[in-house]
C-alpha positions as CSV (number, residue, x, y, z in Angstrom):
1,X,-59.7,81.7,17.9
2,X,-61.1,78.4,16.5
3,X,-64.3,78.6,14.6
4,X,-67.0,76.0,15.1
5,X,-67.4,73.6,12.3
6,X,-70.9,73.5,10.8
7,X,-72.2,70.0,10.1
8,X,-75.4,68.6,8.8
9,X,-77.9,66.2,10.2
10,X,-78.7,63.0,8.3
11,X,-82.0,64.2,6.9
12,X,-80.5,67.4,5.5
13,X,-77.5,65.5,4.1
14,X,-79.7,62.9,2.5
15,X,-81.7,65.6,0.6
16,X,-78.5,67.3,-0.7
17,X,-76.7,64.0,-1.5
18,X,-79.8,62.7,-3.4
19,X,-79.4,65.6,-5.9
20,X,-76.1,64.1,-6.9
21,X,-77.3,60.5,-7.3
22,X,-77.3,60.5,-11.1
23,X,-73.8,62.0,-11.3
24,X,-72.7,59.3,-8.8
25,X,-74.2,56.6,-10.9
26,X,-72.3,57.6,-14.0
27,X,-69.1,57.9,-11.9
28,X,-69.7,54.4,-10.5
29,X,-70.1,53.0,-14.0
30,X,-66.6,54.2,-14.8
31,X,-65.3,52.0,-11.9
32,X,-67.5,48.9,-12.3
33,X,-68.5,48.8,-16.0
34,X,-71.6,47.0,-14.8
35,X,-75.0,48.6,-14.2
36,X,-76.0,46.5,-11.2
37,X,-72.6,46.8,-9.5
38,X,-72.7,50.6,-10.1
39,X,-76.1,50.8,-8.4
40,X,-74.7,48.9,-5.4
41,X,-71.7,51.1,-5.3
42,X,-73.8,54.3,-5.3
43,X,-76.0,52.8,-2.6
44,X,-73.0,51.9,-0.4
45,X,-71.6,55.4,-1.0
46,X,-74.8,57.2,0.0
47,X,-75.2,55.0,3.1
48,X,-71.6,55.7,4.2
49,X,-72.1,59.4,3.4
50,X,-75.2,59.5,5.6
51,X,-73.6,57.5,8.3
52,X,-70.5,59.8,8.4
53,X,-72.3,63.1,7.5
54,X,-71.1,64.6,10.8
55,X,-67.6,64.6,9.3
56,X,-68.8,66.6,6.3
57,X,-68.4,70.4,6.7
58,X,-71.2,72.5,5.4
59,X,-70.2,74.7,2.5
60,X,-67.5,72.3,1.1
61,X,-67.9,70.2,-2.0
62,X,-70.3,67.5,-1.2
63,X,-70.1,65.9,-4.6
64,X,-66.3,65.7,-4.3
65,X,-66.6,64.2,-0.8
66,X,-69.0,61.6,-2.1
67,X,-66.7,60.8,-5.0
68,X,-63.9,60.1,-2.5
69,X,-66.1,57.8,-0.5
70,X,-67.1,56.0,-3.7
71,X,-63.5,55.6,-4.8
72,X,-62.4,54.3,-1.4
73,X,-65.4,51.9,-1.2
74,X,-64.7,50.6,-4.7
75,X,-61.0,50.0,-3.8
76,X,-61.9,48.3,-0.5
77,X,-64.5,46.0,-2.2
78,X,-62.0,45.2,-5.0
79,X,-59.4,44.2,-2.4
80,X,-61.9,42.0,-0.5
81,X,-62.9,40.3,-3.8
82,X,-59.3,39.6,-4.6
83,X,-58.6,38.1,-1.2
84,X,-61.8,36.0,-1.6
85,X,-60.8,34.8,-5.1
86,X,-57.3,33.9,-3.7
87,X,-58.9,31.8,-0.9
88,X,-61.3,30.1,-3.3
89,X,-58.4,29.1,-5.6
90,X,-56.3,27.9,-2.8
91,X,-59.2,25.9,-1.4
92,X,-59.8,24.3,-4.8
93,X,-56.2,23.4,-5.1
94,X,-56.2,21.5,-1.7
95,X,-59.5,19.7,-2.2
96,X,-59.4,16.0,-1.3
97,X,-59.6,14.7,-5.0
98,X,-56.7,17.0,-6.0
99,X,-54.6,15.9,-3.1
100,X,-55.3,12.2,-3.6
101,X,-54.4,12.4,-7.3
102,X,-51.2,14.4,-6.5
103,X,-50.2,12.2,-3.6
104,X,-50.6,8.9,-5.5
105,X,-48.7,10.3,-8.5
106,X,-46.0,11.8,-6.3
107,X,-45.4,8.7,-4.2
108,X,-45.2,6.2,-7.0
109,X,-43.4,8.6,-9.3
110,X,-40.9,9.5,-6.6
111,X,-39.9,5.9,-6.1
112,X,-39.1,5.4,-9.7
113,X,-37.4,8.8,-10.0
114,X,-35.1,8.1,-7.1
115,X,-34.1,4.8,-8.5
116,X,-33.4,6.4,-11.9
117,X,-31.3,9.1,-10.2
118,X,-29.3,6.4,-8.4
119,X,-28.7,4.6,-11.7
120,X,-27.8,7.9,-13.5
121,X,-25.2,8.7,-10.8
122,X,-23.8,5.2,-11.0
123,X,-23.5,5.6,-14.8
124,X,-21.3,8.7,-14.5
125,X,-17.6,8.0,-14.2
126,X,-16.3,8.5,-10.7
127,X,-13.8,11.1,-11.9
128,X,-16.9,13.3,-12.6
129,X,-19.4,12.0,-10.1
130,X,-17.3,12.4,-6.9
131,X,-16.7,16.2,-7.4
132,X,-20.4,16.6,-8.4
133,X,-21.6,14.7,-5.2
134,X,-19.3,16.8,-3.0
135,X,-20.6,20.0,-4.7
136,X,-24.2,18.8,-4.3
137,X,-23.5,18.1,-0.6
138,X,-22.6,21.8,-0.2
139,X,-18.9,21.9,-0.6
140,X,-17.4,24.9,-2.4
141,X,-15.3,24.5,-5.6
142,X,-12.2,25.5,-3.7
143,X,-12.8,22.9,-0.9
144,X,-13.2,20.2,-3.5
145,X,-10.1,21.3,-5.3
146,X,-8.1,21.2,-2.1
147,X,-9.5,17.8,-1.1
148,X,-8.8,16.2,-4.5
149,X,-5.6,18.2,-5.0
150,X,-6.6,19.2,-8.5
151,X,-6.9,22.7,-10.1
152,X,-10.1,24.7,-9.5
153,X,-10.8,24.8,-13.2
154,X,-10.7,21.0,-13.4
155,X,-13.2,20.7,-10.5
156,X,-15.6,23.1,-12.3
157,X,-15.1,21.1,-15.6
158,X,-15.8,17.8,-14.0
159,X,-18.9,19.0,-12.2
160,X,-20.1,20.5,-15.5
161,X,-19.4,17.2,-17.3
162,X,-21.3,15.3,-14.6
163,X,-24.3,17.6,-15.0
164,X,-24.3,17.1,-18.7
165,X,-24.2,13.3,-18.4
166,X,-26.9,13.3,-15.7
167,X,-29.0,15.6,-17.8
168,X,-28.7,13.3,-20.8
169,X,-29.5,10.2,-18.7
170,X,-32.5,11.9,-17.0
171,X,-33.8,13.6,-20.1
172,X,-37.2,11.9,-19.6
173,X,-37.8,13.8,-16.4
174,X,-36.8,17.1,-18.1
175,X,-39.4,16.5,-20.8
176,X,-42.0,15.8,-18.2
177,X,-41.2,19.1,-16.4
178,X,-41.6,21.0,-19.7
179,X,-45.2,19.8,-20.2
């Protein structure tokens, strides 16, 4: 046989919960480490407690129940703040001045960079550049080896040599990336 759950009305709950306000404040300080934020957290906790007091069963630990509400409220507020901060940072990153500066730098820099890459590729001997270009186009080492009719190890060595020569030629851009 099921027993009827005894609940409290909002007035009765408020009177009992108010007795735990100071303990709630010190508990809130552990979460927030700020007096004003702790007061806000206690107020939010008590308001939620009053709003949902019908869910509280008389005779159980009201202080523990309020602590759980406080912890959950703090966690939810923290998550909201983190999302808000992420949106603010993203919005700042895509502001008009930032985009204009980035776009002008990218378009002018990209033109010079592409020309330098073409020159760098042209400076690499064809014996190295051709296997490198094929690899860059997505061919596998084995496919390049079969196409050129040379050993697999030779293909890998030539691609490696092409990378070293390109890296040396394009060192300026590597230094810019490191900044």
